[in-house]
PDB file of N, CA, C and O in Angstrom:
ATOM      1  N   MET A   1      16.191  -5.389 -15.728  1.00  0.00           N
ATOM      2  CA  MET A   1      17.449  -5.480 -15.136  1.00  0.00           C
ATOM      3  C   MET A   1      17.697  -6.485 -14.175  1.00  0.00           C
ATOM      4  O   MET A   1      17.024  -6.625 -13.153  1.00  0.00           O
ATOM      5  N   ALA A   2      18.779  -7.269 -14.538  1.00  0.00           N
ATOM      6  CA  ALA A   2      19.254  -8.570 -13.836  1.00  0.00           C
ATOM      7  C   ALA A   2      19.781  -8.095 -12.785  1.00  0.00           C
ATOM      8  O   ALA A   2      20.224  -6.950 -12.696  1.00  0.00           O
ATOM      9  N   MET A   3      19.779  -9.182 -11.634  1.00  0.00           N
ATOM     10  CA  MET A   3      20.882  -8.766 -10.346  1.00  0.00           C
ATOM     11  C   MET A   3      20.859  -9.590  -9.479  1.00  0.00           C
ATOM     12  O   MET A   3      19.794 -10.181  -9.298  1.00  0.00           O
ATOM     13  N   ASN A   4      21.858  -9.869  -8.760  1.00  0.00           N
ATOM     14  CA  ASN A   4      22.130 -10.623  -7.544  1.00  0.00           C
ATOM     15  C   ASN A   4      21.802 -10.692  -6.218  1.00  0.00           C
ATOM     16  O   ASN A   4      22.727 -10.153  -5.611  1.00  0.00           O
ATOM     17  N   LEU A   5      20.903 -11.104  -5.393  1.00  0.00           N
ATOM     18  CA  LEU A   5      20.418 -10.790  -4.413  1.00  0.00           C
ATOM     19  C   LEU A   5      21.124 -12.009  -3.028  1.00  0.00           C
ATOM     20  O   LEU A   5      21.063 -13.237  -2.972  1.00  0.00           O
ATOM     21  N   ARG A   6      21.626 -11.197  -2.263  1.00  0.00           N
ATOM     22  CA  ARG A   6      21.976 -12.051  -1.230  1.00  0.00           C
ATOM     23  C   ARG A   6      21.059 -12.107  -0.026  1.00  0.00           C
ATOM     24  O   ARG A   6      21.034 -11.108   0.693  1.00  0.00           O
ATOM     25  N   LEU A   7      20.567 -12.784   0.175  1.00  0.00           N
ATOM     26  CA  LEU A   7      19.754 -13.254   1.249  1.00  0.00           C
ATOM     27  C   LEU A   7      19.972 -13.480   2.362  1.00  0.00           C
ATOM     28  O   LEU A   7      20.995 -14.162   2.294  1.00  0.00           O
ATOM     29  N   ARG A   8      19.543 -13.315   4.088  1.00  0.00           N
ATOM     30  CA  ARG A   8      19.901 -14.353   4.994  1.00  0.00           C
ATOM     31  C   ARG A   8      19.380 -15.195   5.137  1.00  0.00           C
ATOM     32  O   ARG A   8      18.204 -15.128   4.779  1.00  0.00           O
ATOM     33  N   PRO A   9      19.833 -16.452   5.701  1.00  0.00           N
ATOM     34  CA  PRO A   9      19.325 -17.547   5.830  1.00  0.00           C
ATOM     35  C   PRO A   9      17.516 -17.841   6.425  1.00  0.00           C
ATOM     36  O   PRO A   9      16.974 -18.936   6.275  1.00  0.00           O
ATOM     37  N   ASP A  10      17.030 -17.008   6.883  1.00  0.00           N
ATOM     38  CA  ASP A  10      16.013 -17.041   7.439  1.00  0.00           C
ATOM     39  C   ASP A  10      14.860 -16.066   6.523  1.00  0.00           C
ATOM     40  O   ASP A  10      13.639 -16.134   6.663  1.00  0.00           O
ATOM     41  N   GLU A  11      15.474 -15.310   5.725  1.00  0.00           N
ATOM     42  CA  GLU A  11      15.089 -14.641   4.335  1.00  0.00           C
ATOM     43  C   GLU A  11      14.443 -15.648   3.649  1.00  0.00           C
ATOM     44  O   GLU A  11      13.240 -15.854   3.486  1.00  0.00           O
ATOM     45  N   GLU A  12      15.414 -16.238   3.273  1.00  0.00           N
ATOM     46  CA  GLU A  12      15.790 -17.287   2.037  1.00  0.00           C
ATOM     47  C   GLU A  12      14.849 -18.217   2.381  1.00  0.00           C
ATOM     48  O   GLU A  12      14.113 -18.556   1.454  1.00  0.00           O
ATOM     49  N   VAL A  13      14.613 -18.847   3.696  1.00  0.00           N
ATOM     50  CA  VAL A  13      13.477 -20.244   4.182  1.00  0.00           C
ATOM     51  C   VAL A  13      12.080 -19.448   3.924  1.00  0.00           C
ATOM     52  O   VAL A  13      11.210 -19.988   3.241  1.00  0.00           O
ATOM     53  N   ALA A  14      11.872 -18.100   4.507  1.00  0.00           N
ATOM     54  CA  ALA A  14      10.510 -17.463   4.393  1.00  0.00           C
ATOM     55  C   ALA A  14      10.306 -16.910   3.224  1.00  0.00           C
ATOM     56  O   ALA A  14       9.185 -16.539   2.874  1.00  0.00           O
ATOM     57  N   LEU A  15      11.218 -16.809   2.591  1.00  0.00           N
ATOM     58  CA  LEU A  15      10.931 -16.440   0.681  1.00  0.00           C
ATOM     59  C   LEU A  15      10.368 -17.733   0.096  1.00  0.00           C
ATOM     60  O   LEU A  15       9.320 -17.728  -0.550  1.00  0.00           O
ATOM     61  N   ARG A  16      10.959 -18.660   0.292  1.00  0.00           N
ATOM     62  CA  ARG A  16      10.739 -20.040   0.085  1.00  0.00           C
ATOM     63  C   ARG A  16       9.329 -20.787   0.521  1.00  0.00           C
ATOM     64  O   ARG A  16       8.631 -21.512  -0.189  1.00  0.00           O
ATOM     65  N   GLU A  17       9.115 -20.400   1.888  1.00  0.00           N
ATOM     66  CA  GLU A  17       7.810 -21.122   2.110  1.00  0.00           C
ATOM     67  C   GLU A  17       6.229 -19.855   1.585  1.00  0.00           C
ATOM     68  O   GLU A  17       5.048 -20.134   1.382  1.00  0.00           O
ATOM     69  N   GLU A  18       6.822 -18.773   1.541  1.00  0.00           N
ATOM     70  CA  GLU A  18       5.795 -17.726   1.063  1.00  0.00           C
ATOM     71  C   GLU A  18       5.577 -18.454  -0.811  1.00  0.00           C
ATOM     72  O   GLU A  18       4.583 -18.708  -1.490  1.00  0.00           O
ATOM     73  N   SER A  19       6.674 -18.535  -0.989  1.00  0.00           N
ATOM     74  CA  SER A  19       6.568 -18.944  -2.589  1.00  0.00           C
ATOM     75  C   SER A  19       5.335 -19.979  -2.661  1.00  0.00           C
ATOM     76  O   SER A  19       4.316 -19.773  -3.320  1.00  0.00           O
ATOM     77  N   ALA A  20       5.610 -21.235  -1.803  1.00  0.00           N
ATOM     78  CA  ALA A  20       4.821 -22.254  -1.505  1.00  0.00           C
ATOM     79  C   ALA A  20       3.334 -21.939  -1.472  1.00  0.00           C
ATOM     80  O   ALA A  20       2.375 -22.195  -2.201  1.00  0.00           O
ATOM     81  N   ARG A  21       3.520 -21.310  -0.382  1.00  0.00           N
ATOM     82  CA  ARG A  21       2.146 -20.998   0.090  1.00  0.00           C
ATOM     83  C   ARG A  21       1.272 -20.134  -0.934  1.00  0.00           C
ATOM     84  O   ARG A  21       0.058 -20.337  -0.944  1.00  0.00           O
ATOM     85  N   SER A  22       1.679 -19.426  -1.575  1.00  0.00           N
ATOM     86  CA  SER A  22       1.026 -18.352  -2.410  1.00  0.00           C
ATOM     87  C   SER A  22       0.855 -19.098  -4.023  1.00  0.00           C
ATOM     88  O   SER A  22      -0.209 -18.963  -4.629  1.00  0.00           O
ATOM     89  N   GLY A  23       1.797 -19.737  -4.512  1.00  0.00           N
ATOM     90  CA  GLY A  23       1.897 -20.468  -5.916  1.00  0.00           C
ATOM     91  C   GLY A  23       2.402 -19.400  -6.577  1.00  0.00           C
ATOM     92  O   GLY A  23       2.184 -19.496  -7.785  1.00  0.00           O
ATOM     93  N   LEU A  24       3.134 -18.183  -6.194  1.00  0.00           N
ATOM     94  CA  LEU A  24       3.895 -17.108  -7.044  1.00  0.00           C
ATOM     95  C   LEU A  24       5.239 -17.341  -6.697  1.00  0.00           C
ATOM     96  O   LEU A  24       5.618 -17.413  -5.528  1.00  0.00           O
ATOM     97  N   SER A  25       6.060 -17.475  -7.799  1.00  0.00           N
ATOM     98  CA  SER A  25       7.484 -17.547  -8.025  1.00  0.00           C
ATOM     99  C   SER A  25       8.354 -16.409  -7.203  1.00  0.00           C
ATOM    100  O   SER A  25       8.263 -15.216  -7.492  1.00  0.00           O
ATOM    101  N   GLN A  26       9.196 -16.895  -6.164  1.00  0.00           N
ATOM    102  CA  GLN A  26      10.032 -16.209  -5.838  1.00  0.00           C
ATOM    103  C   GLN A  26      10.455 -14.972  -6.238  1.00  0.00           C
ATOM    104  O   GLN A  26      10.869 -14.139  -5.431  1.00  0.00           O
ATOM    105  N   GLN A  27      10.384 -14.771  -7.471  1.00  0.00           N
ATOM    106  CA  GLN A  27      10.689 -13.762  -8.455  1.00  0.00           C
ATOM    107  C   GLN A  27       9.500 -12.646  -8.152  1.00  0.00           C
ATOM    108  O   GLN A  27       9.572 -11.584  -7.534  1.00  0.00           O
ATOM    109  N   GLU A  28       8.681 -13.112  -8.637  1.00  0.00           N
ATOM    110  CA  GLU A  28       7.458 -12.681  -8.307  1.00  0.00           C
ATOM    111  C   GLU A  28       6.974 -11.830  -7.174  1.00  0.00           C
ATOM    112  O   GLU A  28       6.621 -10.666  -7.362  1.00  0.00           O
ATOM    113  N   ILE A  29       6.959 -12.320  -6.175  1.00  0.00           N
ATOM    114  CA  ILE A  29       7.014 -12.402  -4.617  1.00  0.00           C
ATOM    115  C   ILE A  29       7.950 -10.878  -3.881  1.00  0.00           C
ATOM    116  O   ILE A  29       7.694 -10.075  -2.984  1.00  0.00           O
ATOM    117  N   LEU A  30       9.089 -11.077  -4.836  1.00  0.00           N
ATOM    118  CA  LEU A  30       9.854  -9.826  -4.595  1.00  0.00           C
ATOM    119  C   LEU A  30       9.602  -8.394  -5.396  1.00  0.00           C
ATOM    120  O   LEU A  30       9.490  -7.273  -4.899  1.00  0.00           O
ATOM    121  N   ARG A  31       9.549  -8.780  -6.779  1.00  0.00           N
ATOM    122  CA  ARG A  31       8.839  -7.768  -7.601  1.00  0.00           C
ATOM    123  C   ARG A  31       7.498  -6.977  -6.810  1.00  0.00           C
ATOM    124  O   ARG A  31       7.373  -5.755  -6.882  1.00  0.00           O
ATOM    125  N   GLN A  32       6.741  -7.654  -6.221  1.00  0.00           N
ATOM    126  CA  GLN A  32       5.506  -7.319  -5.677  1.00  0.00           C
ATOM    127  C   GLN A  32       5.704  -6.446  -4.153  1.00  0.00           C
ATOM    128  O   GLN A  32       4.934  -5.629  -3.648  1.00  0.00           O
ATOM    129  N   ALA A  33       6.857  -6.887  -3.714  1.00  0.00           N
ATOM    130  CA  ALA A  33       7.599  -6.265  -2.487  1.00  0.00           C
ATOM    131  C   ALA A  33       8.212  -5.040  -2.842  1.00  0.00           C
ATOM    132  O   ALA A  33       8.017  -3.962  -2.281  1.00  0.00           O
ATOM    133  N   LEU A  34       8.886  -5.235  -3.705  1.00  0.00           N
ATOM    134  CA  LEU A  34       9.474  -3.751  -4.413  1.00  0.00           C
ATOM    135  C   LEU A  34       8.698  -2.916  -4.947  1.00  0.00           C
ATOM    136  O   LEU A  34       8.997  -1.747  -4.703  1.00  0.00           O
ATOM    137  N   ASP A  35       7.584  -3.114  -5.750  1.00  0.00           N
ATOM    138  CA  ASP A  35       6.857  -1.963  -6.165  1.00  0.00           C
ATOM    139  C   ASP A  35       5.685  -1.278  -4.744  1.00  0.00           C
ATOM    140  O   ASP A  35       5.096  -0.206  -4.606  1.00  0.00           O
ATOM    141  N   GLN A  36       5.762  -2.312  -4.052  1.00  0.00           N
ATOM    142  CA  GLN A  36       4.730  -2.099  -2.768  1.00  0.00           C
ATOM    143  C   GLN A  36       5.661  -0.846  -2.105  1.00  0.00           C
ATOM    144  O   GLN A  36       5.375   0.326  -1.859  1.00  0.00           O
ATOM    145  N   ARG A  37       6.600  -1.436  -1.971  1.00  0.00           N
ATOM    146  CA  ARG A  37       7.651  -0.427  -0.833  1.00  0.00           C
ATOM    147  C   ARG A  37       8.019   1.141  -2.153  1.00  0.00           C
ATOM    148  O   ARG A  37       8.232   2.268  -1.707  1.00  0.00           O
ATOM    149  N   LEU A  38       8.018   0.943  -3.188  1.00  0.00           N
ATOM    150  CA  LEU A  38       8.628   2.155  -3.659  1.00  0.00           C
ATOM    151  C   LEU A  38       7.177   2.910  -4.565  1.00  0.00           C
ATOM    152  O   LEU A  38       7.275   3.927  -5.252  1.00  0.00           O
ATOM    153  N   GLY A  39       5.791   2.060  -4.329  1.00  0.00           N
ATOM    154  CA  GLY A  39       4.794   2.655  -4.495  1.00  0.00           C
ATOM    155  C   GLY A  39       4.312   2.929  -5.878  1.00  0.00           C
ATOM    156  O   GLY A  39       3.565   3.869  -6.153  1.00  0.00           O
ATOM    157  N   LEU A  40       4.936   1.759  -7.036  1.00  0.00           N
ATOM    158  CA  LEU A  40       4.911   1.917  -8.354  1.00  0.00           C
ATOM    159  C   LEU A  40       3.696   0.784  -8.752  1.00  0.00           C
ATOM    160  O   LEU A  40       3.285  -0.233  -8.193  1.00  0.00           O
ATOM    161  N   GLY A  41       3.369   1.435  -9.906  1.00  0.00           N
ATOM    162  CA  GLY A  41       2.082   0.508 -10.966  1.00  0.00           C
ATOM    163  C   GLY A  41       1.224  -0.006 -10.290  1.00  0.00           C
ATOM    164  O   GLY A  41       0.956   0.078  -9.091  1.00  0.00           O
ATOM    165  N   ALA A  42       0.712  -0.655 -11.265  1.00  0.00           N
ATOM    166  CA  ALA A  42      -0.426  -1.494 -10.979  1.00  0.00           C
ATOM    167  C   ALA A  42      -0.266  -2.866 -10.203  1.00  0.00           C
ATOM    168  O   ALA A  42      -1.238  -3.549  -9.879  1.00  0.00           O
ATOM    169  N   HIS A  43       1.198  -3.247  -9.904  1.00  0.00           N
ATOM    170  CA  HIS A  43       1.879  -4.345  -8.905  1.00  0.00           C
ATOM    171  C   HIS A  43       1.465  -3.925  -7.588  1.00  0.00           C
ATOM    172  O   HIS A  43       1.016  -4.765  -6.808  1.00  0.00           O
ATOM    173  N   SER A  44       1.573  -2.673  -7.248  1.00  0.00           N
ATOM    174  CA  SER A  44       1.202  -2.164  -5.773  1.00  0.00           C
ATOM    175  C   SER A  44      -0.283  -2.101  -5.401  1.00  0.00           C
ATOM    176  O   SER A  44      -0.749  -2.475  -4.325  1.00  0.00           O
ATOM    177  N   ARG A  45      -0.931  -1.608  -6.371  1.00  0.00           N
ATOM    178  CA  ARG A  45      -2.366  -2.165  -6.367  1.00  0.00           C
ATOM    179  C   ARG A  45      -3.257  -3.661  -6.561  1.00  0.00           C
ATOM    180  O   ARG A  45      -4.412  -3.831  -6.171  1.00  0.00           O
ATOM    181  N   GLN A  46      -2.593  -4.447  -7.107  1.00  0.00           N
ATOM    182  CA  GLN A  46      -2.808  -5.930  -7.134  1.00  0.00           C
ATOM    183  C   GLN A  46      -2.379  -7.071  -6.011  1.00  0.00           C
ATOM    184  O   GLN A  46      -2.698  -8.257  -5.934  1.00  0.00           O
ATOM    185  N   THR A  47      -1.507  -6.224  -5.147  1.00  0.00           N
ATOM    186  CA  THR A  47      -0.802  -7.078  -4.347  1.00  0.00           C
ATOM    187  C   THR A  47      -2.069  -7.620  -3.280  1.00  0.00           C
ATOM    188  O   THR A  47      -2.755  -6.833  -2.627  1.00  0.00           O
ATOM    189  N   LYS A  48      -2.205  -8.888  -3.248  1.00  0.00           N
ATOM    190  CA  LYS A  48      -3.148  -9.633  -2.283  1.00  0.00           C
ATOM    191  C   LYS A  48      -2.272 -10.012  -0.804  1.00  0.00           C
ATOM    192  O   LYS A  48      -1.124 -10.400  -0.587  1.00  0.00           O
ATOM    193  N   TYR A  49      -3.699  -9.611   0.249  1.00  0.00           N
ATOM    194  CA  TYR A  49      -3.058  -9.719   1.280  1.00  0.00           C
ATOM    195  C   TYR A  49      -3.256 -11.597   1.444  1.00  0.00           C
ATOM    196  O   TYR A  49      -3.847 -12.271   0.601  1.00  0.00           O
ATOM    197  N   PRO A  50      -2.561 -12.213   2.815  1.00  0.00           N
ATOM    198  CA  PRO A  50      -2.551 -13.330   2.942  1.00  0.00           C
ATOM    199  C   PRO A  50      -4.233 -13.915   2.779  1.00  0.00           C
ATOM    200  O   PRO A  50      -4.383 -15.004   2.225  1.00  0.00           O
ATOM    201  N   ASP A  51      -5.090 -13.385   3.128  1.00  0.00           N
ATOM    202  CA  ASP A  51      -6.298 -14.065   3.151  1.00  0.00           C
ATOM    203  C   ASP A  51      -7.357 -13.759   1.698  1.00  0.00           C
ATOM    204  O   ASP A  51      -8.567 -13.889   1.513  1.00  0.00           O
ATOM    205  N   GLY A  52      -6.141 -13.271   0.779  1.00  0.00           N
ATOM    206  CA  GLY A  52      -6.863 -13.212  -0.810  1.00  0.00           C
ATOM    207  C   GLY A  52      -7.731 -12.150  -0.889  1.00  0.00           C
ATOM    208  O   GLY A  52      -8.611 -12.032  -1.741  1.00  0.00           O
ATOM    209  N   ILE A  53      -7.461 -11.301   0.084  1.00  0.00           N
ATOM    210  CA  ILE A  53      -8.264  -9.641  -0.045  1.00  0.00           C
ATOM    211  C   ILE A  53      -7.001  -8.814  -1.057  1.00  0.00           C
ATOM    212  O   ILE A  53      -5.809  -8.821  -0.749  1.00  0.00           O
ATOM    213  N   ILE A  54      -7.640  -8.034  -2.467  1.00  0.00           N
ATOM    214  CA  ILE A  54      -6.965  -7.316  -3.031  1.00  0.00           C
ATOM    215  C   ILE A  54      -7.549  -5.690  -2.388  1.00  0.00           C
ATOM    216  O   ILE A  54      -8.737  -5.454  -2.165  1.00  0.00           O
ATOM    217  N   PRO A  55      -6.868  -5.096  -2.260  1.00  0.00           N
ATOM    218  CA  PRO A  55      -7.734  -3.610  -1.845  1.00  0.00           C
ATOM    219  C   PRO A  55      -8.002  -2.851  -2.720  1.00  0.00           C
ATOM    220  O   PRO A  55      -7.322  -2.767  -3.743  1.00  0.00           O
ATOM    221  N   PRO A  56      -9.061  -2.139  -2.489  1.00  0.00           N
ATOM    222  CA  PRO A  56      -9.697  -1.348  -3.306  1.00  0.00           C
ATOM    223  C   PRO A  56      -8.936  -0.239  -4.105  1.00  0.00           C
ATOM    224  O   PRO A  56      -8.005   0.158  -3.405  1.00  0.00           O
ATOM    225  N   GLU A  57      -8.979   0.403  -5.292  1.00  0.00           N
ATOM    226  CA  GLU A  57      -7.894   0.991  -6.170  1.00  0.00           C
ATOM    227  C   GLU A  57      -8.540   2.552  -5.976  1.00  0.00           C
ATOM    228  O   GLU A  57      -8.219   3.467  -6.734  1.00  0.00           O
ATOM    229  N   GLU A  58      -9.544   2.733  -4.798  1.00  0.00           N
ATOM    230  CA  GLU A  58     -10.157   3.901  -4.900  1.00  0.00           C
ATOM    231  C   GLU A  58     -10.500   4.225  -3.425  1.00  0.00           C
ATOM    232  O   GLU A  58     -10.487   3.297  -2.616  1.00  0.00           O
ATOM    233  N   PRO A  59     -10.722   5.134  -3.133  1.00  0.00           N
ATOM    234  CA  PRO A  59     -11.216   5.334  -1.254  1.00  0.00           C
ATOM    235  C   PRO A  59     -12.605   5.238  -1.234  1.00  0.00           C
ATOM    236  O   PRO A  59     -13.109   5.629  -2.287  1.00  0.00           O
ATOM    237  N   PRO A  60     -13.487   4.803  -0.292  1.00  0.00           N
ATOM    238  CA  PRO A  60     -15.107   4.776  -0.396  1.00  0.00           C
ATOM    239  C   PRO A  60     -15.375   5.924  -0.885  1.00  0.00           C
ATOM    240  O   PRO A  60     -14.481   6.761  -0.768  1.00  0.00           O
ATOM    241  N   ARG A  61     -16.583   6.322  -1.540  1.00  0.00           N
ATOM    242  CA  ARG A  61     -17.121   7.534  -1.984  1.00  0.00           C
ATOM    243  C   ARG A  61     -18.509   8.117  -0.987  1.00  0.00           C
ATOM    244  O   ARG A  61     -19.038   7.045  -0.696  1.00  0.00           O
ATOM    245  N   TYR A  62     -19.096   8.876  -0.531  1.00  0.00           N
ATOM    246  CA  TYR A  62     -20.552   8.752  -0.461  1.00  0.00           C
ATOM    247  C   TYR A  62     -21.276   8.632  -1.456  1.00  0.00           C
ATOM    248  O   TYR A  62     -20.826   8.876  -2.575  1.00  0.00           O
ATOM    249  N   VAL A  63     -22.407   8.277  -1.284  1.00  0.00           N
ATOM    250  CA  VAL A  63     -23.466   8.476  -2.440  1.00  0.00           C
ATOM    251  C   VAL A  63     -24.694   8.522  -1.609  1.00  0.00           C
ATOM    252  O   VAL A  63     -24.989   8.135  -0.478  1.00  0.00           O
ATOM    253  N   GLU A  64     -25.300   9.132  -2.572  1.00  0.00           N
ATOM    254  CA  GLU A  64     -26.094  10.194  -1.751  1.00  0.00           C
ATOM    255  C   GLU A  64     -27.464   9.243  -1.781  1.00  0.00           C
ATOM    256  O   GLU A  64     -27.438   8.487  -2.752  1.00  0.00           O
ATOM    257  N   PRO A  65     -28.668   9.097  -0.943  1.00  0.00           N
ATOM    258  CA  PRO A  65     -29.701   8.092  -0.647  1.00  0.00           C
ATOM    259  C   PRO A  65     -30.893   8.075  -1.934  1.00  0.00           C
ATOM    260  O   PRO A  65     -31.628   9.052  -2.080  1.00  0.00           O
ATOM    261  N   GLN A  66     -30.993   6.880  -2.827  1.00  0.00           N
ATOM    262  CA  GLN A  66     -32.012   7.174  -3.613  1.00  0.00           C
ATOM    263  C   GLN A  66     -33.360   7.118  -3.182  1.00  0.00           C
ATOM    264  O   GLN A  66     -34.281   7.337  -3.969  1.00  0.00           O
ATOM    265  N   LEU A  67     -33.571   6.799  -1.811  1.00  0.00           N
ATOM    266  CA  LEU A  67     -34.831   6.660  -1.016  1.00  0.00           C
ATOM    267  C   LEU A  67     -34.868   7.169  -0.231  1.00  0.00           C
ATOM    268  O   LEU A  67     -33.781   7.442   0.278  1.00  0.00           O
ATOM    269  N   THR A  68     -35.874   7.571   0.308  1.00  0.00           N
ATOM    270  CA  THR A  68     -36.592   8.459   1.363  1.00  0.00           C
ATOM    271  C   THR A  68     -37.692   7.649   2.198  1.00  0.00           C
ATOM    272  O   THR A  68     -38.829   7.599   1.730  1.00  0.00           O
ATOM    273  N   LEU A  69     -37.370   6.915   3.594  1.00  0.00           N
ATOM    274  CA  LEU A  69     -38.283   6.373   3.897  1.00  0.00           C
ATOM    275  C   LEU A  69     -39.622   7.199   4.745  1.00  0.00           C
ATOM    276  O   LEU A  69     -39.462   8.373   5.081  1.00  0.00           O
ATOM    277  N   ALA A  70     -40.809   6.538   5.018  1.00  0.00           N
ATOM    278  CA  ALA A  70     -41.867   7.818   5.848  1.00  0.00           C
ATOM    279  C   ALA A  70     -41.304   7.779   6.917  1.00  0.00           C
ATOM    280  O   ALA A  70     -40.236   7.186   7.064  1.00  0.00           O
ATOM    281  N   PRO A  71     -42.022   8.509   8.027  1.00  0.00           N
ATOM    282  CA  PRO A  71     -41.588   8.538   9.150  1.00  0.00           C
ATOM    283  C   PRO A  71     -42.471   7.233   9.668  1.00  0.00           C
ATOM    284  O   PRO A  71     -43.643   6.941   9.431  1.00  0.00           O
ATOM    285  N   GLY A  72     -41.348   6.482  10.554  1.00  0.00           N
ATOM    286  CA  GLY A  72     -41.985   5.407  11.348  1.00  0.00           C
ATOM    287  C   GLY A  72     -41.666   4.192  10.413  1.00  0.00           C
ATOM    288  O   GLY A  72     -41.566   3.049  10.858  1.00  0.00           O
ATOM    289  N   GLU A  73     -41.526   4.478   9.217  1.00  0.00           N
ATOM    290  CA  GLU A  73     -41.000   3.127   8.378  1.00  0.00           C
ATOM    291  C   GLU A  73     -39.443   2.720   8.703  1.00  0.00           C
ATOM    292  O   GLU A  73     -38.551   3.462   9.114  1.00  0.00           O
ATOM    293  N   SER A  74     -39.379   1.232   8.376  1.00  0.00           N
ATOM    294  CA  SER A  74     -37.692   1.144   8.582  1.00  0.00           C
ATOM    295  C   SER A  74     -37.252   0.218   6.908  1.00  0.00           C
ATOM    296  O   SER A  74     -37.728  -0.149   5.833  1.00  0.00           O
ATOM    297  N   VAL A  75     -36.679   0.226   7.290  1.00  0.00           N
ATOM    298  CA  VAL A  75     -35.687  -0.921   6.004  1.00  0.00           C
ATOM    299  C   VAL A  75     -36.292  -2.456   6.080  1.00  0.00           C
ATOM    300  O   VAL A  75     -36.387  -3.182   5.090  1.00  0.00           O
ATOM    301  N   LEU A  76     -36.645  -2.792   7.280  1.00  0.00           N
ATOM    302  CA  LEU A  76     -37.259  -4.102   7.669  1.00  0.00           C
ATOM    303  C   LEU A  76     -38.404  -4.096   6.810  1.00  0.00           C
ATOM    304  O   LEU A  76     -38.607  -4.949   5.947  1.00  0.00           O
ATOM    305  N   ASP A  77     -39.176  -3.086   7.068  1.00  0.00           N
ATOM    306  CA  ASP A  77     -40.570  -3.118   6.336  1.00  0.00           C
ATOM    307  C   ASP A  77     -40.538  -3.158   4.957  1.00  0.00           C
ATOM    308  O   ASP A  77     -41.496  -3.618   4.336  1.00  0.00           O
ATOM    309  N   LEU A  78     -39.494  -2.706   4.367  1.00  0.00           N
ATOM    310  CA  LEU A  78     -39.395  -2.747   2.754  1.00  0.00           C
ATOM    311  C   LEU A  78     -38.792  -4.610   2.347  1.00  0.00           C
ATOM    312  O   LEU A  78     -38.914  -5.301   1.335  1.00  0.00           O
ATOM    313  N   ILE A  79     -38.277  -4.810   3.427  1.00  0.00           N
ATOM    314  CA  ILE A  79     -37.797  -6.338   3.239  1.00  0.00           C
ATOM    315  C   ILE A  79     -38.666  -7.545   3.200  1.00  0.00           C
ATOM    316  O   ILE A  79     -38.661  -8.550   2.489  1.00  0.00           O
ATOM    317  N   ASP A  80     -39.625  -7.020   4.463  1.00  0.00           N
ATOM    318  CA  ASP A  80     -40.784  -8.305   5.035  1.00  0.00           C
ATOM    319  C   ASP A  80     -41.747  -7.496   4.455  1.00  0.00           C
ATOM    320  O   ASP A  80     -42.288  -6.548   5.025  1.00  0.00           O
ATOM    321  N   ARG A  81     -42.028  -7.976   2.986  1.00  0.00           N
ATOM    322  CA  ARG A  81     -43.686  -7.308   2.120  1.00  0.00           C
ATOM    323  C   ARG A  81     -43.941  -8.703   1.281  1.00  0.00           C
ATOM    324  O   ARG A  81     -43.224  -9.264   0.452  1.00  0.00           O
ATOM    325  N   GLU A  82     -45.350  -9.081   1.855  1.00  0.00           N
ATOM    326  CA  GLU A  82     -45.982 -10.125   0.832  1.00  0.00           C
ATOM    327  C   GLU A  82     -45.792 -10.285  -0.736  1.00  0.00           C
ATOM    328  O   GLU A  82     -45.748 -11.366  -1.324  1.00  0.00           O
ATOM    329  N   ASP A  83     -45.717  -9.379  -1.154  1.00  0.00           N
ATOM    330  CA  ASP A  83     -45.616  -8.441  -2.696  1.00  0.00           C
ATOM    331  C   ASP A  83     -44.342  -8.871  -3.370  1.00  0.00           C
ATOM    332  O   ASP A  83     -44.351  -8.934  -4.599  1.00  0.00           O
ATOM    333  N   ARG A  84     -43.300  -9.160  -2.738  1.00  0.00           N
ATOM    334  CA  ARG A  84     -41.840  -9.456  -2.635  1.00  0.00           C
ATOM    335  C   ARG A  84     -41.661 -10.333  -4.063  1.00  0.00           C
ATOM    336  O   ARG A  84     -41.040  -9.919  -5.042  1.00  0.00           O
ATOM    337  N   PHE A  85     -42.190 -11.344  -3.988  1.00  0.00           N
ATOM    338  CA  PHE A  85     -42.159 -12.768  -4.521  1.00  0.00           C
ATOM    339  C   PHE A  85     -43.015 -12.722  -5.440  1.00  0.00           C
ATOM    340  O   PHE A  85     -43.259 -13.726  -6.108  1.00  0.00           O
TER     341      PHE A  85
END
């Protein structure tokens, strides 16, 4: 759907600057903002934060440990071994 959007002057400047900073088109920035606001599709999951981090698609999950350390043994004991290399 095509539409006209009237922005305040400060919104126009901010959108133009974000487009130049991110390398995304102004149209793509607005689409991503709309998708995120409405919780729609893949665009909301692929939105990048300013530092380039993409949020995970799933929350973290618990993983059962695969190794049990002997009493008095630490992870450092496993890392600092002569036979490692």
